[in-house]
Each structure stands twice: as C-alpha cells, then as structure tokens.
C-alpha positions as CSV (number, residue, x, y, z in Angstrom):
1,M,-12.3,-13.5,15.4
2,K,-8.7,-14.3,15.8
3,I,-6.1,-11.5,16.1
4,G,-4.5,-12.6,12.8
5,D,-7.8,-12.1,11.0
6,Y,-8.2,-8.7,12.5
7,L,-4.7,-7.7,11.4
8,I,-5.3,-8.9,7.9
9,I,-8.5,-6.9,7.6
10,L,-6.8,-3.9,9.0
11,A,-3.9,-4.2,6.6
12,V,-6.2,-4.6,3.6
13,T,-8.1,-1.5,4.7
14,L,-5.0,0.5,5.1
15,V,-3.7,-0.6,1.7
16,A,-6.9,0.6,0.1
17,V,-6.6,4.0,1.8
18,I,-2.9,4.3,0.9
19,I,-3.6,3.4,-2.8
20,C,-6.4,6.0,-2.9
21,F,-4.2,8.7,-1.5
22,A,-1.3,7.8,-3.8
23,I,-3.6,8.0,-6.9
24,Y,-5.0,11.3,-5.6
25,R,-1.4,12.7,-5.1
26,G,-0.1,11.4,-8.4
27,D,2.5,9.1,-6.9
28,A,4.1,6.3,-8.8
29,L,1.6,3.4,-8.7
30,L,4.2,0.6,-9.0
31,T,6.1,1.9,-5.9
32,T,2.8,2.2,-4.0
33,L,1.8,-1.3,-4.9
34,Q,5.2,-2.7,-3.8
35,F,4.8,-0.9,-0.5
36,A,1.3,-2.2,-0.1
37,L,2.4,-5.8,-0.9
38,V,5.2,-5.6,1.7
39,M,2.8,-4.3,4.4
40,T,0.2,-6.9,3.6
41,V,2.7,-9.8,3.8
42,A,4.2,-8.4,7.0
43,A,0.8,-8.2,8.7
44,S,-0.4,-11.6,7.5
45,S,2.7,-13.4,8.6
46,S,2.6,-12.0,12.1
47,G,-0.8,-13.6,12.7
C-alpha cells in the first residue's frame, strides 16, 4: 500500500468521525461538510 492510499483512507475515516461528532453536537452540517471536503482534498493531493 502506497503512502497516498494510506493517507486517503485515514482522511476518509477522520471525516466520518468528524461528521458523526458534528451531528451529535448539533453543529451546522454545511460548515462541517465544507471542512471535511477541504481536509479530504488536502490529504489526497499530498499523496
């Protein structure tokens, strides 16, 4: 497994956890999704 693949899997896992916690806390879903998208793009472009 390449390091880029590992980073993408890790980023997607973290995004899922962040979205779950945001829903639990009642945070704005759109803001959370924007953050998740930025984090996923940043992780995938570094690989």
